[in-house]
Biotite code that builds the C-alpha atoms (Angstrom):
import biotite.structure as struc

atoms = struc.array([
    struc.Atom([1.886, -13.292, 23.176], chain_id="A", res_id=1, res_name="MET", atom_name="CA", element="C"),
    struc.Atom([-0.887, -13.263, 25.796], chain_id="A", res_id=2, res_name="THR", atom_name="CA", element="C"),
    struc.Atom([-4.560, -13.061, 24.877], chain_id="A", res_id=3, res_name="GLU", atom_name="CA", element="C"),
    struc.Atom([-5.473, -9.626, 23.564], chain_id="A", res_id=4, res_name="GLN", atom_name="CA", element="C"),
    struc.Atom([-8.445, -7.434, 24.456], chain_id="A", res_id=5, res_name="THR", atom_name="CA", element="C"),
    struc.Atom([-10.519, -5.120, 22.207], chain_id="A", res_id=6, res_name="PRO", atom_name="CA", element="C"),
    struc.Atom([-8.577, -2.240, 23.737], chain_id="A", res_id=7, res_name="GLY", atom_name="CA", element="C"),
    struc.Atom([-5.308, -3.803, 22.600], chain_id="A", res_id=8, res_name="ASP", atom_name="CA", element="C"),
    struc.Atom([-6.683, -4.138, 19.066], chain_id="A", res_id=9, res_name="LEU", atom_name="CA", element="C"),
    struc.Atom([-7.704, -0.476, 19.107], chain_id="A", res_id=10, res_name="ALA", atom_name="CA", element="C"),
    struc.Atom([-4.170, 0.494, 20.117], chain_id="A", res_id=11, res_name="ARG", atom_name="CA", element="C"),
    struc.Atom([-2.705, -1.588, 17.287], chain_id="A", res_id=12, res_name="LEU", atom_name="CA", element="C"),
    struc.Atom([-5.039, 0.034, 14.753], chain_id="A", res_id=13, res_name="VAL", atom_name="CA", element="C"),
    struc.Atom([-4.267, 3.509, 16.109], chain_id="A", res_id=14, res_name="THR", atom_name="CA", element="C"),
    struc.Atom([-0.529, 2.802, 15.930], chain_id="A", res_id=15, res_name="PHE", atom_name="CA", element="C"),
    struc.Atom([-0.860, 1.574, 12.334], chain_id="A", res_id=16, res_name="SER", atom_name="CA", element="C"),
    struc.Atom([-2.905, 4.640, 11.366], chain_id="A", res_id=17, res_name="ASP", atom_name="CA", element="C"),
    struc.Atom([-0.268, 6.921, 12.915], chain_id="A", res_id=18, res_name="ALA", atom_name="CA", element="C"),
    struc.Atom([2.463, 5.229, 10.861], chain_id="A", res_id=19, res_name="VAL", atom_name="CA", element="C"),
    struc.Atom([0.423, 5.792, 7.696], chain_id="A", res_id=20, res_name="VAL", atom_name="CA", element="C"),
    struc.Atom([-0.174, 9.450, 8.589], chain_id="A", res_id=21, res_name="ALA", atom_name="CA", element="C"),
    struc.Atom([3.530, 10.066, 9.214], chain_id="A", res_id=22, res_name="ILE", atom_name="CA", element="C"),
    struc.Atom([4.532, 8.343, 5.963], chain_id="A", res_id=23, res_name="ALA", atom_name="CA", element="C"),
    struc.Atom([2.030, 10.431, 3.992], chain_id="A", res_id=24, res_name="ALA", atom_name="CA", element="C"),
    struc.Atom([3.368, 13.604, 5.617], chain_id="A", res_id=25, res_name="THR", atom_name="CA", element="C"),
    struc.Atom([6.982, 12.717, 4.800], chain_id="A", res_id=26, res_name="LEU", atom_name="CA", element="C"),
    struc.Atom([6.120, 12.702, 1.094], chain_id="A", res_id=27, res_name="LEU", atom_name="CA", element="C"),
    struc.Atom([5.975, 16.504, 1.073], chain_id="A", res_id=28, res_name="VAL", atom_name="CA", element="C"),
    struc.Atom([9.443, 17.063, 2.544], chain_id="A", res_id=29, res_name="LEU", atom_name="CA", element="C"),
    struc.Atom([11.283, 17.236, -0.839], chain_id="A", res_id=30, res_name="PRO", atom_name="CA", element="C"),
    struc.Atom([8.864, 19.948, -1.970], chain_id="A", res_id=31, res_name="LEU", atom_name="CA", element="C"),
    struc.Atom([9.408, 21.885, 1.242], chain_id="A", res_id=32, res_name="ALA", atom_name="CA", element="C"),
    struc.Atom([13.173, 21.709, 0.741], chain_id="A", res_id=33, res_name="GLU", atom_name="CA", element="C"),
    struc.Atom([12.869, 23.028, -2.824], chain_id="A", res_id=34, res_name="ASN", atom_name="CA", element="C"),
    struc.Atom([10.692, 25.921, -1.684], chain_id="A", res_id=35, res_name="ALA", atom_name="CA", element="C"),
    struc.Atom([13.210, 26.867, 1.020], chain_id="A", res_id=36, res_name="ALA", atom_name="CA", element="C"),
    struc.Atom([16.290, 26.879, -1.233], chain_id="A", res_id=37, res_name="GLN", atom_name="CA", element="C"),
    struc.Atom([17.866, 30.208, -2.114], chain_id="A", res_id=38, res_name="GLY", atom_name="CA", element="C"),
    struc.Atom([16.193, 33.599, -2.378], chain_id="A", res_id=39, res_name="GLY", atom_name="CA", element="C"),
    struc.Atom([12.469, 34.048, -2.753], chain_id="A", res_id=40, res_name="MET", atom_name="CA", element="C"),
    struc.Atom([11.348, 32.128, -5.858], chain_id="A", res_id=41, res_name="PRO", atom_name="CA", element="C"),
    struc.Atom([7.932, 32.786, -7.306], chain_id="A", res_id=42, res_name="THR", atom_name="CA", element="C"),
    struc.Atom([5.193, 30.189, -7.212], chain_id="A", res_id=43, res_name="LEU", atom_name="CA", element="C"),
    struc.Atom([5.659, 29.615, -10.944], chain_id="A", res_id=44, res_name="GLY", atom_name="CA", element="C"),
    struc.Atom([9.378, 28.943, -10.473], chain_id="A", res_id=45, res_name="GLU", atom_name="CA", element="C"),
    struc.Atom([8.703, 26.501, -7.638], chain_id="A", res_id=46, res_name="ILE", atom_name="CA", element="C"),
    struc.Atom([6.120, 24.621, -9.730], chain_id="A", res_id=47, res_name="VAL", atom_name="CA", element="C"),
    struc.Atom([8.427, 24.577, -12.771], chain_id="A", res_id=48, res_name="ALA", atom_name="CA", element="C"),
    struc.Atom([11.305, 23.170, -10.732], chain_id="A", res_id=49, res_name="GLU", atom_name="CA", element="C"),
    struc.Atom([9.256, 20.741, -8.685], chain_id="A", res_id=50, res_name="SER", atom_name="CA", element="C"),
    struc.Atom([6.641, 19.615, -11.211], chain_id="A", res_id=51, res_name="GLY", atom_name="CA", element="C"),
    struc.Atom([7.923, 16.048, -11.284], chain_id="A", res_id=52, res_name="GLY", atom_name="CA", element="C"),
    struc.Atom([8.054, 15.866, -7.498], chain_id="A", res_id=53, res_name="GLN", atom_name="CA", element="C"),
    struc.Atom([4.503, 17.188, -7.238], chain_id="A", res_id=54, res_name="ILE", atom_name="CA", element="C"),
    struc.Atom([3.339, 14.328, -9.469], chain_id="A", res_id=55, res_name="LEU", atom_name="CA", element="C"),
    struc.Atom([5.305, 11.876, -7.311], chain_id="A", res_id=56, res_name="LEU", atom_name="CA", element="C"),
    struc.Atom([3.732, 13.353, -4.202], chain_id="A", res_id=57, res_name="LEU", atom_name="CA", element="C"),
    struc.Atom([0.268, 12.768, -5.628], chain_id="A", res_id=58, res_name="LEU", atom_name="CA", element="C"),
    struc.Atom([1.191, 9.252, -6.774], chain_id="A", res_id=59, res_name="LEU", atom_name="CA", element="C"),
    struc.Atom([2.747, 8.391, -3.411], chain_id="A", res_id=60, res_name="GLY", atom_name="CA", element="C"),
    struc.Atom([-0.236, 9.782, -1.521], chain_id="A", res_id=61, res_name="PHE", atom_name="CA", element="C"),
    struc.Atom([-2.656, 7.792, -3.697], chain_id="A", res_id=62, res_name="PHE", atom_name="CA", element="C"),
    struc.Atom([-0.626, 4.607, -3.155], chain_id="A", res_id=63, res_name="VAL", atom_name="CA", element="C"),
    struc.Atom([-0.536, 5.067, 0.628], chain_id="A", res_id=64, res_name="ILE", atom_name="CA", element="C"),
    struc.Atom([-4.276, 5.821, 0.723], chain_id="A", res_id=65, res_name="CYS", atom_name="CA", element="C"),
    struc.Atom([-4.985, 2.675, -1.249], chain_id="A", res_id=66, res_name="ARG", atom_name="CA", element="C"),
    struc.Atom([-2.894, 0.537, 1.085], chain_id="A", res_id=67, res_name="PHE", atom_name="CA", element="C"),
    struc.Atom([-4.567, 2.141, 4.106], chain_id="A", res_id=68, res_name="TRP", atom_name="CA", element="C"),
    struc.Atom([-8.047, 1.379, 2.747], chain_id="A", res_id=69, res_name="LEU", atom_name="CA", element="C"),
    struc.Atom([-7.071, -2.258, 2.271], chain_id="A", res_id=70, res_name="ASN", atom_name="CA", element="C"),
    struc.Atom([-5.631, -2.366, 5.791], chain_id="A", res_id=71, res_name="HIS", atom_name="CA", element="C"),
    struc.Atom([-8.835, -0.789, 7.149], chain_id="A", res_id=72, res_name="HIS", atom_name="CA", element="C"),
    struc.Atom([-10.934, -3.464, 5.425], chain_id="A", res_id=73, res_name="ASP", atom_name="CA", element="C"),
    struc.Atom([-8.870, -6.152, 7.145], chain_id="A", res_id=74, res_name="ILE", atom_name="CA", element="C"),
    struc.Atom([-8.857, -4.660, 10.645], chain_id="A", res_id=75, res_name="MET", atom_name="CA", element="C"),
    struc.Atom([-12.439, -3.402, 10.898], chain_id="A", res_id=76, res_name="ARG", atom_name="CA", element="C"),
    struc.Atom([-13.897, -6.922, 11.132], chain_id="A", res_id=77, res_name="ASN", atom_name="CA", element="C"),
    struc.Atom([-11.577, -8.131, 13.897], chain_id="A", res_id=78, res_name="LEU", atom_name="CA", element="C"),
    struc.Atom([-12.250, -8.474, 17.605], chain_id="A", res_id=79, res_name="VAL", atom_name="CA", element="C"),
    struc.Atom([-8.694, -9.335, 18.598], chain_id="A", res_id=80, res_name="THR", atom_name="CA", element="C"),
    struc.Atom([-5.285, -10.242, 17.152], chain_id="A", res_id=81, res_name="PHE", atom_name="CA", element="C"),
    struc.Atom([-2.555, -12.797, 17.745], chain_id="A", res_id=82, res_name="ASP", atom_name="CA", element="C"),
    struc.Atom([1.227, -12.969, 17.269], chain_id="A", res_id=83, res_name="ALA", atom_name="CA", element="C"),
    struc.Atom([1.233, -13.936, 13.539], chain_id="A", res_id=84, res_name="PRO", atom_name="CA", element="C"),
    struc.Atom([-1.175, -11.124, 12.695], chain_id="A", res_id=85, res_name="LEU", atom_name="CA", element="C"),
    struc.Atom([0.833, -8.652, 14.788], chain_id="A", res_id=86, res_name="PHE", atom_name="CA", element="C"),
    struc.Atom([4.113, -9.448, 13.022], chain_id="A", res_id=87, res_name="TRP", atom_name="CA", element="C"),
    struc.Atom([2.540, -9.454, 9.552], chain_id="A", res_id=88, res_name="ALA", atom_name="CA", element="C"),
    struc.Atom([1.141, -6.026, 10.426], chain_id="A", res_id=89, res_name="ASN", atom_name="CA", element="C"),
    struc.Atom([4.620, -4.955, 11.598], chain_id="A", res_id=90, res_name="ALA", atom_name="CA", element="C"),
    struc.Atom([6.095, -5.890, 8.205], chain_id="A", res_id=91, res_name="VAL", atom_name="CA", element="C"),
    struc.Atom([3.271, -3.948, 6.558], chain_id="A", res_id=92, res_name="TRP", atom_name="CA", element="C"),
    struc.Atom([4.084, -0.868, 8.669], chain_id="A", res_id=93, res_name="MET", atom_name="CA", element="C"),
    struc.Atom([7.811, -1.062, 7.887], chain_id="A", res_id=94, res_name="VAL", atom_name="CA", element="C"),
    struc.Atom([7.071, -1.176, 4.174], chain_id="A", res_id=95, res_name="SER", atom_name="CA", element="C"),
    struc.Atom([4.746, 1.834, 4.523], chain_id="A", res_id=96, res_name="ILE", atom_name="CA", element="C"),
    struc.Atom([7.477, 3.771, 6.347], chain_id="A", res_id=97, res_name="VAL", atom_name="CA", element="C"),
    struc.Atom([9.882, 3.040, 3.467], chain_id="A", res_id=98, res_name="LEU", atom_name="CA", element="C"),
    struc.Atom([7.505, 4.321, 0.768], chain_id="A", res_id=99, res_name="LEU", atom_name="CA", element="C"),
    struc.Atom([8.464, 8.034, 1.138], chain_id="A", res_id=100, res_name="PRO", atom_name="CA", element="C"),
    struc.Atom([12.119, 7.027, 0.722], chain_id="A", res_id=101, res_name="PHE", atom_name="CA", element="C"),
    struc.Atom([11.613, 4.864, -2.366], chain_id="A", res_id=102, res_name="THR", atom_name="CA", element="C"),
    struc.Atom([9.222, 7.451, -3.817], chain_id="A", res_id=103, res_name="THR", atom_name="CA", element="C"),
    struc.Atom([11.871, 10.128, -3.297], chain_id="A", res_id=104, res_name="GLY", atom_name="CA", element="C"),
    struc.Atom([14.449, 8.022, -5.102], chain_id="A", res_id=105, res_name="LEU", atom_name="CA", element="C"),
    struc.Atom([12.314, 8.124, -8.240], chain_id="A", res_id=106, res_name="ILE", atom_name="CA", element="C"),
    struc.Atom([12.305, 11.918, -8.072], chain_id="A", res_id=107, res_name="GLY", atom_name="CA", element="C"),
    struc.Atom([16.039, 12.356, -7.479], chain_id="A", res_id=108, res_name="THR", atom_name="CA", element="C"),
    struc.Atom([17.372, 9.825, -10.005], chain_id="A", res_id=109, res_name="SER", atom_name="CA", element="C"),
    struc.Atom([16.698, 8.577, -13.507], chain_id="A", res_id=110, res_name="ASP", atom_name="CA", element="C"),
    struc.Atom([13.184, 7.144, -13.483], chain_id="A", res_id=111, res_name="SER", atom_name="CA", element="C"),
    struc.Atom([14.219, 4.685, -16.212], chain_id="A", res_id=112, res_name="SER", atom_name="CA", element="C"),
    struc.Atom([16.906, 3.192, -13.965], chain_id="A", res_id=113, res_name="ASP", atom_name="CA", element="C"),
    struc.Atom([15.661, -0.389, -13.416], chain_id="A", res_id=114, res_name="PRO", atom_name="CA", element="C"),
    struc.Atom([17.235, -0.601, -9.944], chain_id="A", res_id=115, res_name="ALA", atom_name="CA", element="C"),
    struc.Atom([15.473, 2.536, -8.709], chain_id="A", res_id=116, res_name="THR", atom_name="CA", element="C"),
    struc.Atom([12.106, 1.665, -10.235], chain_id="A", res_id=117, res_name="THR", atom_name="CA", element="C"),
    struc.Atom([12.465, -1.956, -9.145], chain_id="A", res_id=118, res_name="GLY", atom_name="CA", element="C"),
    struc.Atom([13.122, -0.882, -5.564], chain_id="A", res_id=119, res_name="LEU", atom_name="CA", element="C"),
    struc.Atom([10.048, 1.356, -5.587], chain_id="A", res_id=120, res_name="TYR", atom_name="CA", element="C"),
    struc.Atom([7.697, -1.249, -7.045], chain_id="A", res_id=121, res_name="ILE", atom_name="CA", element="C"),
    struc.Atom([9.314, -3.948, -4.915], chain_id="A", res_id=122, res_name="GLY", atom_name="CA", element="C"),
    struc.Atom([8.531, -1.860, -1.839], chain_id="A", res_id=123, res_name="ASN", atom_name="CA", element="C"),
    struc.Atom([4.883, -1.728, -2.906], chain_id="A", res_id=124, res_name="MET", atom_name="CA", element="C"),
    struc.Atom([4.877, -5.468, -3.576], chain_id="A", res_id=125, res_name="LEU", atom_name="CA", element="C"),
    struc.Atom([6.120, -6.177, -0.042], chain_id="A", res_id=126, res_name="ILE", atom_name="CA", element="C"),
    struc.Atom([3.338, -3.975, 1.358], chain_id="A", res_id=127, res_name="THR", atom_name="CA", element="C"),
    struc.Atom([0.793, -5.853, -0.728], chain_id="A", res_id=128, res_name="CYS", atom_name="CA", element="C"),
    struc.Atom([2.157, -9.278, 0.278], chain_id="A", res_id=129, res_name="LEU", atom_name="CA", element="C"),
    struc.Atom([2.168, -8.320, 3.965], chain_id="A", res_id=130, res_name="ALA", atom_name="CA", element="C"),
    struc.Atom([-1.492, -7.303, 3.719], chain_id="A", res_id=131, res_name="ALA", atom_name="CA", element="C"),
    struc.Atom([-2.252, -10.533, 1.840], chain_id="A", res_id=132, res_name="LEU", atom_name="CA", element="C"),
    struc.Atom([-0.541, -12.520, 4.611], chain_id="A", res_id=133, res_name="ALA", atom_name="CA", element="C"),
    struc.Atom([-2.755, -10.735, 7.143], chain_id="A", res_id=134, res_name="MET", atom_name="CA", element="C"),
    struc.Atom([-5.880, -11.521, 5.122], chain_id="A", res_id=135, res_name="GLU", atom_name="CA", element="C"),
    struc.Atom([-4.842, -15.166, 4.721], chain_id="A", res_id=136, res_name="TRP", atom_name="CA", element="C"),
    struc.Atom([-4.203, -15.554, 8.451], chain_id="A", res_id=137, res_name="HIS", atom_name="CA", element="C"),
    struc.Atom([-7.546, -13.960, 9.291], chain_id="A", res_id=138, res_name="VAL", atom_name="CA", element="C"),
    struc.Atom([-9.378, -16.377, 6.983], chain_id="A", res_id=139, res_name="THR", atom_name="CA", element="C"),
    struc.Atom([-7.546, -19.271, 8.665], chain_id="A", res_id=140, res_name="ARG", atom_name="CA", element="C"),
    struc.Atom([-8.340, -18.004, 12.164], chain_id="A", res_id=141, res_name="THR", atom_name="CA", element="C"),
    struc.Atom([-12.084, -17.280, 12.403], chain_id="A", res_id=142, res_name="PRO", atom_name="CA", element="C"),
    struc.Atom([-11.806, -16.567, 16.145], chain_id="A", res_id=143, res_name="SER", atom_name="CA", element="C"),
    struc.Atom([-10.111, -13.257, 15.294], chain_id="A", res_id=144, res_name="LEU", atom_name="CA", element="C"),
    struc.Atom([-13.199, -12.028, 13.415], chain_id="A", res_id=145, res_name="GLN", atom_name="CA", element="C"),
    struc.Atom([-16.531, -10.693, 14.545], chain_id="A", res_id=146, res_name="THR", atom_name="CA", element="C"),
    struc.Atom([-19.202, -13.446, 14.509], chain_id="A", res_id=147, res_name="PRO", atom_name="CA", element="C"),
    struc.Atom([-21.187, -11.817, 11.695], chain_id="A", res_id=148, res_name="GLU", atom_name="CA", element="C"),
    struc.Atom([-18.189, -11.608, 9.338], chain_id="A", res_id=149, res_name="THR", atom_name="CA", element="C"),
    struc.Atom([-16.717, -15.071, 9.830], chain_id="A", res_id=150, res_name="ARG", atom_name="CA", element="C"),
    struc.Atom([-16.442, -16.886, 6.530], chain_id="A", res_id=151, res_name="GLY", atom_name="CA", element="C"),
    struc.Atom([-16.915, -13.757, 4.406], chain_id="A", res_id=152, res_name="THR", atom_name="CA", element="C"),
    struc.Atom([-13.246, -12.810, 3.914], chain_id="A", res_id=153, res_name="ALA", atom_name="CA", element="C"),
    struc.Atom([-11.950, -13.160, 0.345], chain_id="A", res_id=154, res_name="ARG", atom_name="CA", element="C"),
    struc.Atom([-8.341, -13.204, -0.843], chain_id="A", res_id=155, res_name="LEU", atom_name="CA", element="C"),
    struc.Atom([-9.168, -12.465, -4.485], chain_id="A", res_id=156, res_name="THR", atom_name="CA", element="C"),
    struc.Atom([-8.401, -8.731, -4.389], chain_id="A", res_id=157, res_name="GLY", atom_name="CA", element="C"),
    struc.Atom([-5.094, -9.172, -2.566], chain_id="A", res_id=158, res_name="GLY", atom_name="CA", element="C"),
    struc.Atom([-3.942, -11.960, -4.888], chain_id="A", res_id=159, res_name="VAL", atom_name="CA", element="C"),
    struc.Atom([-4.815, -9.987, -8.031], chain_id="A", res_id=160, res_name="VAL", atom_name="CA", element="C"),
    struc.Atom([-3.052, -6.852, -6.727], chain_id="A", res_id=161, res_name="ALA", atom_name="CA", element="C"),
    struc.Atom([0.056, -8.883, -5.811], chain_id="A", res_id=162, res_name="ALA", atom_name="CA", element="C"),
    struc.Atom([0.164, -10.486, -9.265], chain_id="A", res_id=163, res_name="ILE", atom_name="CA", element="C"),
    struc.Atom([-0.250, -7.062, -10.923], chain_id="A", res_id=164, res_name="ALA", atom_name="CA", element="C"),
    struc.Atom([2.615, -5.606, -8.889], chain_id="A", res_id=165, res_name="LEU", atom_name="CA", element="C"),
    struc.Atom([4.816, -8.634, -9.576], chain_id="A", res_id=166, res_name="ALA", atom_name="CA", element="C"),
    struc.Atom([4.242, -8.242, -13.326], chain_id="A", res_id=167, res_name="ILE", atom_name="CA", element="C"),
    struc.Atom([4.892, -4.492, -13.046], chain_id="A", res_id=168, res_name="ALA", atom_name="CA", element="C"),
    struc.Atom([8.156, -5.215, -11.218], chain_id="A", res_id=169, res_name="LEU", atom_name="CA", element="C"),
    struc.Atom([9.325, -7.624, -13.921], chain_id="A", res_id=170, res_name="VAL", atom_name="CA", element="C"),
    struc.Atom([8.390, -5.161, -16.671], chain_id="A", res_id=171, res_name="LEU", atom_name="CA", element="C"),
    struc.Atom([10.165, -2.251, -14.959], chain_id="A", res_id=172, res_name="ALA", atom_name="CA", element="C"),
    struc.Atom([13.357, -4.282, -14.515], chain_id="A", res_id=173, res_name="VAL", atom_name="CA", element="C"),
    struc.Atom([13.445, -6.012, -17.906], chain_id="A", res_id=174, res_name="LEU", atom_name="CA", element="C"),
    struc.Atom([12.125, -3.058, -19.957], chain_id="A", res_id=175, res_name="VAL", atom_name="CA", element="C"),
    struc.Atom([13.694, 0.033, -18.295], chain_id="A", res_id=176, res_name="PRO", atom_name="CA", element="C"),
    struc.Atom([11.981, 2.423, -20.716], chain_id="A", res_id=177, res_name="ALA", atom_name="CA", element="C"),
    struc.Atom([8.634, 1.479, -19.169], chain_id="A", res_id=178, res_name="VAL", atom_name="CA", element="C"),
    struc.Atom([9.757, 2.767, -15.763], chain_id="A", res_id=179, res_name="GLY", atom_name="CA", element="C"),
    struc.Atom([7.048, 3.618, -13.216], chain_id="A", res_id=180, res_name="PRO", atom_name="CA", element="C"),
    struc.Atom([4.422, 3.497, -15.978], chain_id="A", res_id=181, res_name="TRP", atom_name="CA", element="C"),
    struc.Atom([4.306, -0.244, -15.326], chain_id="A", res_id=182, res_name="ALA", atom_name="CA", element="C"),
    struc.Atom([2.182, 0.657, -12.304], chain_id="A", res_id=183, res_name="LEU", atom_name="CA", element="C"),
    struc.Atom([-0.696, 1.417, -14.669], chain_id="A", res_id=184, res_name="LEU", atom_name="CA", element="C"),
    struc.Atom([-1.460, -2.285, -14.321], chain_id="A", res_id=185, res_name="LEU", atom_name="CA", element="C"),
    struc.Atom([-2.955, -1.392, -10.960], chain_id="A", res_id=186, res_name="LEU", atom_name="CA", element="C"),
    struc.Atom([-5.659, 0.578, -12.755], chain_id="A", res_id=187, res_name="ALA", atom_name="CA", element="C"),
    struc.Atom([-7.260, -2.638, -13.983], chain_id="A", res_id=188, res_name="VAL", atom_name="CA", element="C"),
    struc.Atom([-6.804, -4.971, -11.018], chain_id="A", res_id=189, res_name="ASP", atom_name="CA", element="C"),
    struc.Atom([-10.111, -3.807, -9.516], chain_id="A", res_id=190, res_name="GLY", atom_name="CA", element="C"),
    struc.Atom([-12.008, -4.793, -12.660], chain_id="A", res_id=191, res_name="PHE", atom_name="CA", element="C"),
    struc.Atom([-10.243, -8.168, -12.739], chain_id="A", res_id=192, res_name="VAL", atom_name="CA", element="C"),
    struc.Atom([-11.101, -8.770, -9.079], chain_id="A", res_id=193, res_name="THR", atom_name="CA", element="C"),
    struc.Atom([-14.784, -7.992, -9.623], chain_id="A", res_id=194, res_name="LYS", atom_name="CA", element="C"),
    struc.Atom([-14.914, -10.231, -12.685], chain_id="A", res_id=195, res_name="ALA", atom_name="CA", element="C"),
    struc.Atom([-13.337, -13.134, -10.812], chain_id="A", res_id=196, res_name="LEU", atom_name="CA", element="C"),
    struc.Atom([-15.698, -12.707, -7.874], chain_id="A", res_id=197, res_name="ARG", atom_name="CA", element="C"),
    struc.Atom([-18.724, -12.720, -10.158], chain_id="A", res_id=198, res_name="ARG", atom_name="CA", element="C"),
    struc.Atom([-17.551, -16.010, -11.640], chain_id="A", res_id=199, res_name="ARG", atom_name="CA", element="C"),
    struc.Atom([-16.669, -17.730, -8.349], chain_id="A", res_id=200, res_name="THR", atom_name="CA", element="C"),
    struc.Atom([-19.320, -16.500, -5.921], chain_id="A", res_id=201, res_name="GLU", atom_name="CA", element="C"),
    struc.Atom([-22.801, -17.946, -5.780], chain_id="A", res_id=202, res_name="LYS", atom_name="CA", element="C"),
    struc.Atom([-25.772, -15.576, -6.030], chain_id="A", res_id=203, res_name="PRO", atom_name="CA", element="C"),
    struc.Atom([-26.673, -14.159, -2.617], chain_id="A", res_id=204, res_name="GLY", atom_name="CA", element="C"),
    struc.Atom([-23.360, -15.156, -1.008], chain_id="A", res_id=205, res_name="SER", atom_name="CA", element="C"),
    struc.Atom([-21.778, -12.562, 1.310], chain_id="A", res_id=206, res_name="PRO", atom_name="CA", element="C"),
    struc.Atom([-19.061, -10.403, -0.207], chain_id="A", res_id=207, res_name="ARG", atom_name="CA", element="C"),
    struc.Atom([-16.154, -8.477, 1.151], chain_id="A", res_id=208, res_name="LYS", atom_name="CA", element="C"),
])
């Protein structure tokens, strides 16, 4: 891959953002199909029939937003990109595109099925690992970063999130009754990350 310009980086970020926007939009398709089926159901009937899918829509949208925020934190401090970063970002985008599909599987099958839940959480784990690979490569390649942010990147948050998802995946597969509730582990990973950073960072050191 030839040397990239700031304009090329902007195109990559725009492309990634478009993929996220499309994936978030696809989450609503099952609800649209339910609303269009047979006759003219009332709003109450639509909500009663699609209550579970509405919750999945909100969960899926929250998950995609969280992944996008992490991706934004990685890309906003770059001045260019190289081939390894491009392909790690490509894997990240593919996993984002798959999220509406794996989210839909939870809504159309038994949520306690370990294969279905495992596929969904596994999809999220791949997204997390792809982002972690991007962060790791950026920390190893300071020339990709803006001068003022070189040396400030931290992998703590990505590592903690990946470990939380890996544990959630194991729980969902080995204890099927837990199902998607295993994802509640993600509710505490932020607190764990902050605690670890407080213990490892020196006072006055730059944070990210």
